[in-house]
C-alpha positions as CSV (number, residue, x, y, z in Angstrom):
1,M,0.0,0.0,0.0
2,G,1.4,3.4,-1.0
3,A,2.0,6.3,1.4
4,M,-0.7,9.0,1.7
5,M,-0.2,12.7,2.2
6,C,-2.7,14.7,4.1
7,L,-3.1,18.5,4.3
8,L,-4.8,20.1,7.2
9,V,-5.8,23.8,6.8
10,L,-7.1,25.6,9.9
11,F,-8.5,29.1,9.9
12,M,-8.5,30.4,13.4
13,N,-9.2,33.8,14.9
14,C,-6.3,34.8,17.1
15,D,-6.1,38.1,19.0
16,T,-2.5,37.7,20.4
17,M,0.7,35.8,19.7
18,Q,-0.2,33.8,22.9
19,D,-3.2,32.5,20.9
20,V,-0.9,31.6,18.0
21,K,1.5,29.7,20.3
22,K,-1.4,27.9,21.9
23,I,-2.6,26.7,18.5
24,E,0.9,25.6,17.6
25,N,1.1,23.6,20.8
26,E,-2.3,22.0,20.3
27,T,-1.4,21.0,16.7
28,N,1.9,19.4,17.8
29,N,4.0,22.3,16.4
30,L,2.8,21.9,12.9
31,A,4.2,24.6,10.7
32,L,2.1,27.8,10.9
33,L,2.4,29.3,7.4
34,S,1.0,32.8,8.0
35,V,-0.7,34.9,10.6
36,S,-1.9,38.4,9.9
37,G,-3.9,41.2,11.4
38,L,-3.3,40.7,15.1
39,S,-4.5,43.6,17.2
40,G,-1.7,46.0,18.5
41,G,0.5,45.5,15.5
42,G,0.7,44.8,11.8
43,P,0.9,41.6,10.0
44,I,2.9,39.0,12.0
45,T,5.5,37.2,9.9
46,P,5.7,33.4,9.4
47,V,7.1,31.7,12.5
48,E,9.6,29.9,10.4
49,C,11.7,33.1,9.7
50,L,14.1,32.5,12.6
51,S,12.6,29.6,14.5
52,G,13.3,29.8,18.3
53,A,14.1,33.5,18.2
54,S,14.1,35.3,21.6
55,P,12.1,38.5,21.9
56,L,14.0,41.8,22.3
57,S,12.2,44.7,24.0
58,F,13.2,48.3,23.4
59,G,15.6,49.8,25.8
60,V,16.7,46.5,27.5
61,S,20.2,45.1,27.2
62,Y,20.3,41.3,27.2
63,P,23.5,39.4,28.2
64,I,24.3,36.4,25.9
65,L,26.9,33.8,26.8
66,V,28.8,32.3,23.9
67,S,29.3,28.5,24.2
68,G,31.4,27.2,21.4
69,F,33.6,28.3,18.6
70,I,30.7,29.6,16.4
71,Q,27.3,30.5,17.8
72,T,24.2,31.9,16.1
73,D,21.7,33.6,18.3
74,K,18.2,34.6,16.9
75,F,16.0,37.5,18.1
76,V,12.7,39.0,17.2
77,I,11.5,42.6,17.7
78,N,7.8,43.3,17.2
79,I,7.3,46.8,15.7
80,L,3.8,48.1,16.3
81,S,1.9,50.3,13.8
82,S,2.0,53.0,16.4
83,D,5.9,52.9,16.3
84,I,6.3,53.7,12.7
85,P,7.9,55.4,10.9
86,M,11.1,55.0,13.1
87,T,14.7,54.2,12.9
88,L,15.5,50.9,14.5
89,R,18.9,50.4,16.1
90,V,20.2,47.0,17.1
91,Q,23.6,46.9,18.7
92,T,26.0,44.8,20.7
93,T,28.6,45.5,23.3
94,G,31.3,43.3,24.8
95,S,34.5,41.6,23.6
96,V,32.9,39.0,21.4
97,K,33.6,38.8,17.7
98,L,30.2,39.3,16.1
99,Y,28.3,40.2,13.0
100,G,24.6,40.9,12.7
101,I,21.9,40.5,10.1
102,L,18.5,42.2,10.1
103,Y,15.5,40.6,8.4
104,G,12.2,42.3,7.7
105,P,8.6,41.1,8.2
106,N,8.8,39.0,5.0
107,C,12.0,37.3,6.2
108,S,14.1,38.9,3.6
109,E,17.5,40.4,4.6
110,I,17.4,44.2,5.0
111,T,21.0,44.8,6.1
112,R,24.0,43.3,7.8
113,N,26.9,44.8,9.8
114,G,30.1,43.6,11.4
115,T,33.1,41.6,10.3
116,S,33.4,39.0,13.0
117,S,36.1,41.2,14.6
118,G,34.0,43.1,17.1
119,N,30.5,44.4,17.9
120,F,27.9,45.5,15.4
121,T,25.4,48.3,15.1
122,I,22.5,48.1,12.7
123,N,20.4,51.2,11.9
124,S,17.4,50.8,9.7
125,Y,14.6,53.1,8.8
126,I,11.3,51.2,9.4
127,T,8.0,52.0,7.7
128,T,6.2,48.7,8.0
129,S,4.9,47.2,11.3
130,G,5.4,43.5,12.1
131,N,8.2,41.2,13.4
132,Y,11.8,42.1,12.5
133,W,14.3,39.4,13.0
134,V,18.0,39.7,14.0
135,E,20.7,37.0,13.6
136,A,23.8,37.6,15.7
137,V,26.7,35.3,14.8
138,A,29.6,35.0,17.2
139,S,32.9,33.4,16.3
140,D,36.1,32.4,18.2
141,S,34.6,33.7,21.5
142,D,33.8,30.6,23.6
143,G,33.0,31.5,27.2
144,L,32.6,35.3,26.5
145,T,29.5,37.3,27.0
146,Y,28.0,40.0,24.8
147,N,25.0,42.3,25.3
148,I,22.4,43.0,22.7
149,S,19.8,45.8,22.7
150,A,17.2,47.4,20.4
151,T,16.4,51.1,20.5
152,K,13.9,53.3,18.7
153,L,15.6,56.4,17.4
């Protein structure tokens, strides 16, 4: 007997990202292809953009310990429609060799900064609400800590 493929499509009304996470958990983490129109923000990007990303809040510096020769850390910043237009700054401090990449709500790369020889600062003019994703790549810095923060300019 041959294998069968099934496609399950659910249309759910979600008011918050907590609702989205609840649905993901209840469906055994099946891929959620798109979510849009949540109150308090613009369209929310696909959760696959940078899976496992940690949220960054404006004005908070987060310490990150590097464990290994190369480490990639993923972050997400939710830009509300009331925040735009704005200039987003994401920067790191510390003695870790880093470069950073900023992705937009559609998961396409907006910009990158750094040369793996120090910290990075990314400034980007934002005109669209939604989730913005940051990838911070550390190299040759095992056991060191860096701080990452997001600021509205």
